[in-house]
C-alpha positions as MATLAB code, in Angstrom:
seq = 'MGVQFNELIPKKEISLKDLKNKTIAIDSMNILYQFLSSIRLRDGSPLRNSKGEITSTYNGIFYKNVYMLENDITPVWVFDGKPPELKTKTREERKKVKEKALDDYIKAKEEGNVEDMQKYAKRINYLEPKVVENSKKLLDLMGIPYINAPSEGEAQCSYMVKKGDAYAVVSQDYDALLYGAPRTVRNITASNKPVELIELDEVLGALNISLDNLIDMAILIGTDYNMGGIKGIGPKKALDIVKNNKMEEYIKDIDNYEVIKNIFKNPKITDDYDLKLGAPDIEGLKEFLIEENDFSEDRIMPSIKKLEKMVNKKKSQTTLESWF';
ca = [
      10.755  -16.454   -6.232;
      12.860  -13.293   -6.052;
      14.266  -11.498   -3.050;
      11.783  -10.852   -0.209;
      11.818   -7.039   -0.052;
       8.068   -6.422    0.025;
       7.661   -4.640    3.365;
      10.445   -2.109    2.711;
       9.875   -1.090   -0.898;
       7.893    2.114   -1.542;
       5.345    1.666   -4.330;
       2.720    3.889   -5.830;
      -0.498    2.978   -7.570;
      -0.757    4.101  -11.172;
      -3.413    3.831  -13.850;
      -2.978    2.288  -17.266;
      -3.119    5.822  -18.681;
       0.297    6.390  -17.118;
       1.692    3.675  -19.400;
      -0.017    4.876  -22.565;
       2.232    4.881  -25.660;
       5.017    3.224  -23.687;
       6.942   -0.017  -24.325;
       7.269   -2.374  -21.381;
       9.771   -5.244  -21.030;
       8.091   -8.301  -19.529;
      10.055  -10.826  -17.471;
       8.392  -13.734  -19.251;
       9.176  -16.649  -16.963;
       8.025  -14.720  -13.904;
       4.723  -13.832  -15.553;
       4.162  -17.282  -17.070;
       4.462  -18.763  -13.577;
       1.951  -16.164  -12.421;
      -0.478  -17.345  -15.103;
       0.073  -20.975  -14.089;
      -0.673  -20.094  -10.488;
      -3.686  -17.830  -11.028;
      -5.545  -19.126  -14.109;
      -7.153  -22.245  -12.685;
     -10.401  -24.123  -12.249;
     -12.397  -24.225   -9.017;
     -10.475  -27.235   -7.673;
      -7.162  -25.465   -8.265;
      -6.199  -27.442  -11.362;
      -4.892  -25.519  -14.403;
      -6.728  -25.159  -17.704;
      -6.039  -28.048  -20.081;
      -6.875  -28.991  -23.651;
      -8.435  -32.300  -24.694;
      -4.939  -33.884  -24.836;
      -4.382  -33.050  -21.178;
      -1.822  -30.330  -21.939;
      -1.834  -27.208  -19.737;
      -3.142  -24.103  -21.522;
      -3.317  -21.564  -18.663;
      -0.209  -19.771  -19.943;
      -1.644  -19.412  -23.469;
      -4.845  -17.971  -22.017;
      -2.849  -15.410  -20.048;
      -0.556  -14.468  -22.916;
      -3.363  -13.996  -25.415;
      -5.844  -12.021  -23.336;
      -3.292   -9.920  -21.418;
      -1.513   -8.873  -24.618;
      -4.834   -7.839  -26.147;
      -5.597   -5.948  -22.926;
      -2.277   -4.089  -23.017;
      -2.541   -3.200  -26.701;
      -6.093   -2.026  -26.074;
      -4.621    0.455  -23.591;
      -1.953    1.650  -26.071;
       0.839   -0.205  -24.276;
       3.394   -2.122  -26.356;
       4.530   -5.355  -24.652;
       7.916   -6.978  -25.311;
       8.439  -10.396  -23.743;
      11.916  -11.417  -22.563;
      12.726  -15.097  -21.969;
      15.503  -16.542  -19.824;
      18.594  -18.019  -21.403;
      21.147  -20.152  -19.576;
      20.964  -19.396  -15.838;
      24.072  -18.797  -13.699;
      25.406  -22.045  -12.236;
      24.604  -20.915   -8.699;
      20.885  -21.109   -9.511;
      21.001  -24.920   -9.719;
      20.658  -25.409   -5.952;
      17.665  -23.053   -5.832;
      15.966  -25.027   -8.587;
      16.514  -28.270   -6.664;
      14.986  -26.751   -3.519;
      11.985  -25.467   -5.437;
      11.486  -28.918   -6.938;
      11.275  -30.414   -3.437;
       8.681  -27.804   -2.415;
       6.560  -28.686   -5.461;
       6.827  -32.417   -4.760;
       5.629  -31.834   -1.193;
       2.765  -29.655   -2.475;
       1.747  -32.417   -4.898;
       1.530  -34.931   -2.042;
      -0.578  -32.460   -0.025;
      -2.822  -31.796   -3.043;
      -3.479  -35.517   -3.561;
      -4.355  -35.912    0.126;
      -6.697  -32.891    0.007;
      -8.362  -34.297   -3.117;
      -8.949  -37.650   -1.424;
     -10.563  -35.781    1.475;
     -12.637  -33.584   -0.857;
     -11.143  -30.425    0.682;
     -11.516  -27.934   -2.184;
      -9.962  -25.037   -0.254;
      -6.750  -26.983    0.407;
      -6.769  -28.327   -3.149;
      -6.712  -24.755   -4.450;
      -3.953  -23.774   -2.014;
      -1.610  -26.654   -2.827;
      -2.341  -26.725   -6.562;
      -1.002  -23.185   -6.917;
       2.357  -24.361   -5.591;
       2.701  -27.104   -8.216;
       3.845  -25.002  -11.130;
       6.061  -26.625  -13.731;
       6.907  -24.773  -16.932;
       7.615  -27.530  -19.416;
       9.981  -26.631  -22.302;
       7.129  -27.303  -24.749;
       4.922  -24.743  -22.967;
       7.687  -22.129  -23.172;
       8.247  -22.806  -26.882;
       4.508  -22.711  -27.557;
       4.287  -19.419  -25.656;
       6.879  -17.978  -28.045;
       4.953  -19.441  -30.969;
       1.770  -17.741  -29.746;
       3.583  -14.404  -29.434;
       4.868  -14.835  -33.001;
       1.344  -15.532  -34.233;
       0.084  -12.426  -32.423;
       2.853  -10.242  -33.865;
       4.184   -9.468  -30.373;
       7.986   -9.107  -30.147;
      10.008  -11.305  -27.806;
      13.686  -11.621  -26.944;
      15.763  -14.627  -25.928;
      18.080  -13.296  -23.228;
      21.585  -14.758  -22.960;
      20.986  -15.444  -19.252;
      18.484  -13.979  -16.769;
      15.426  -12.388  -18.407;
      15.051   -9.806  -15.641;
      18.618   -8.618  -16.223;
      17.912   -8.154  -19.931;
      14.665   -6.288  -19.188;
      16.501   -3.997  -16.773;
      19.192   -3.254  -19.362;
      16.558   -2.304  -21.944;
      14.936    0.129  -19.489;
      18.300    1.669  -18.535;
      19.077    2.014  -22.244;
      15.757    3.765  -22.888;
      14.321    1.115  -25.217;
      11.565    0.307  -22.703;
       9.877    2.356  -20.000;
       9.702   -0.258  -17.250;
      10.304   -3.889  -16.359;
       7.140   -5.900  -15.745;
       7.645   -8.469  -12.984;
       5.982   -9.554   -9.757;
       9.424   -9.805   -8.116;
      11.823   -7.087   -6.999;
      15.001   -8.483   -8.564;
      14.959   -5.933  -11.409;
      15.893   -3.310   -8.805;
      19.117   -5.220   -8.116;
      20.005   -5.078  -11.816;
      19.528   -1.304  -11.701;
      16.175   -1.061  -13.497;
      14.962    2.551  -13.083;
      11.304    1.463  -13.053;
       9.412   -1.758  -12.317;
       5.674   -2.278  -12.830;
       3.750   -4.905  -10.889;
       0.261   -6.391  -11.358;
      -0.371   -5.258  -14.943;
      -0.791   -8.932  -15.834;
      -2.745   -9.751  -12.667;
      -6.487   -9.526  -12.100;
      -8.245   -7.402   -9.481;
      -5.011   -5.866   -8.172;
      -3.916   -2.234   -8.491;
      -1.063   -1.598  -10.919;
       2.025   -0.534   -8.975;
       5.078    1.455  -10.053;
       8.401    1.111   -8.233;
      11.120    3.646   -9.022;
      14.693    2.761   -8.091;
      15.719    6.313   -7.171;
      12.716    6.592   -4.877;
      13.557    3.258   -3.217;
      17.185    4.210   -2.614;
      16.170    7.657   -1.388;
      13.538    6.342    1.004;
      15.939    3.784    2.483;
      18.882    6.225    2.320;
      21.188    3.637    0.760;
      23.082    3.008   -2.506;
      22.369    0.352   -5.151;
      25.416   -1.563   -3.836;
      23.798   -1.523   -0.392;
      20.523   -2.808   -1.842;
      22.335   -5.707   -3.509;
      24.087   -6.501   -0.217;
      20.729   -6.462    1.569;
      19.360   -8.956   -0.949;
      22.347  -11.257   -0.468;
      21.929  -11.136    3.315;
      18.213  -11.984    3.045;
      18.698  -14.559    0.274;
      18.576  -14.480   -3.522;
      18.112  -17.082   -6.246;
      21.862  -17.697   -5.922;
      22.061  -18.137   -2.129;
      18.618  -19.328   -1.132;
      17.691  -18.451    2.447;
      20.581  -16.016    2.937;
      21.945  -15.795    6.456;
      19.663  -17.366    9.058;
      17.862  -14.838   11.212;
      18.352  -11.889    8.888;
      15.233  -10.339    7.392;
      14.744   -7.083    5.461;
      14.838   -4.733    8.476;
      17.961   -6.267    9.987;
      19.656   -6.324    6.562;
      18.882   -2.615    6.153;
      20.368   -1.889    9.562;
      23.538   -3.815    8.670;
      24.224   -1.960    5.402;
      23.328    1.460    6.797;
      25.738    0.976    9.687;
      28.546   -0.279    7.441;
      28.613   -3.737    9.051;
      28.502   -5.769    5.832;
      32.155   -6.813    6.139;
      31.293   -8.738    9.319;
      28.945  -11.027    7.370;
      30.734  -11.571    4.048;
      32.801  -14.442    5.490;
      29.545  -16.329    6.157;
      28.263  -15.943    2.584;
      29.405  -18.514    0.038;
      30.252  -17.025   -3.369;
      29.563  -13.468   -2.219;
      31.665  -11.820   -4.943;
      30.235  -14.089   -7.656;
      26.649  -13.315   -6.609;
      27.292   -9.587   -6.471;
      28.881   -9.685   -9.925;
      25.795  -11.440  -11.365;
      23.734   -8.380  -10.440;
      26.342   -5.744  -11.308;
      27.591   -7.240  -14.589;
      24.861   -9.534  -15.982;
      24.980  -11.134  -19.401;
      22.840   -9.065  -21.779;
      22.402   -8.547  -25.517;
      21.675   -5.677  -27.906;
      20.390   -8.108  -30.523;
      16.652   -7.415  -30.479;
      13.840   -5.836  -32.472;
      10.914   -4.246  -30.655;
       8.581   -3.705  -33.612;
       5.093   -5.200  -33.643;
       4.362   -7.611  -36.489;
       1.154   -8.434  -38.329;
      -0.963  -11.092  -36.566;
      -1.353  -14.437  -38.331;
      -5.130  -14.789  -38.020;
      -5.392  -18.275  -39.499;
      -2.411  -19.419  -37.433;
      -3.998  -18.056  -34.265;
      -7.274  -19.824  -34.984;
      -5.441  -23.098  -35.587;
      -3.275  -22.816  -32.462;
      -5.908  -21.570  -30.023;
      -9.126  -23.142  -31.266;
      -8.101  -26.315  -33.080;
      -5.000  -27.319  -31.124;
      -5.854  -26.023  -27.655;
      -9.668  -26.075  -27.552;
     -10.311  -22.391  -26.883;
     -13.948  -21.445  -27.492;
     -14.316  -20.028  -30.995;
     -17.189  -17.791  -29.900;
     -15.054  -16.262  -27.143;
     -11.740  -16.057  -28.959;
     -12.726  -14.699  -32.381;
     -13.843  -11.224  -31.211;
     -10.477  -10.823  -29.451;
      -8.546  -12.038  -32.502;
     -10.335   -9.481  -34.679;
      -9.693   -6.799  -32.061;
      -5.994   -7.753  -32.005;
      -5.696   -7.473  -35.783;
      -7.325   -4.045  -35.771;
      -5.170   -2.710  -32.917;
      -1.835   -3.971  -34.269;
      -2.567   -2.621  -37.734;
      -3.463    0.730  -36.175;
      -0.220    0.813  -34.172;
       1.859   -0.195  -37.200;
       0.263    2.525  -39.353;
       0.907    5.099  -36.592;
       4.567    4.073  -36.454;
       4.858    4.334  -40.250;
       3.201    7.753  -40.265;
       5.443    9.045  -37.442;
       8.557    7.999  -39.397;
       7.730   10.642  -42.017;
       8.118   13.508  -39.539;
];
């Protein structure tokens, strides 16, 4: 879900050329949910194989990685580890929302209301553990690096950007800003939306606040660790509170304030990762996508061949550059 900052955050449209020859750290769970929500049939239901298993995420991972490599962008996917304990309540609330959406979807289906079916179906997104593991398997087969974060994936992505190992975090949310990510890119994995770049220094400068203030704003509005925040406080009021040094008046009303702030300021991260592209397993890809998940061979094979050519080209460039 992420903190609801949208109306206050300055963004600028960029082209894919601006990301050429750069490594980007992808907040995997955020983007996989995006694929689940957006890659669907006319009635709103996700893509499935003949066994009834959802394949929307595999479709998104495969084609979007090929798309990024085609534009000389190196993707690195970062998966969540164990979440902070405070996230449990948020997960329970989200589960209730999905259960309600499922009831509404069933009712809309009975009434033959396709528009409502599409609307409610997009809210029923469950990432089963098997789908996550298969997503990692697909990345392995493609030769695309991924990292298992010790805790929140967005925190790990942000650390990698601060460290200089990646240029930007890729996420549809704004939480990477709270972890101090210098740059966040939105919509690179979306369709028919302009790619947006958010720069932390520009955000703080435009709002005339510090990173600590931004974190306090998020806590007032509501984060994944205090869902809903303080009733009646939205982005503009939160900004007014921190700019006028009134935060102390509200801390007493925020459960676990210090714990939440520490999650953003001192997240669990790791230096144990390798960002090199590997060689695609062509036969493995054909087996996973075509045989196991019923992707069209005619549609998938040109992209598989393109992937092999692009990764080999990138690997040879990296080898050549190491000589100089």
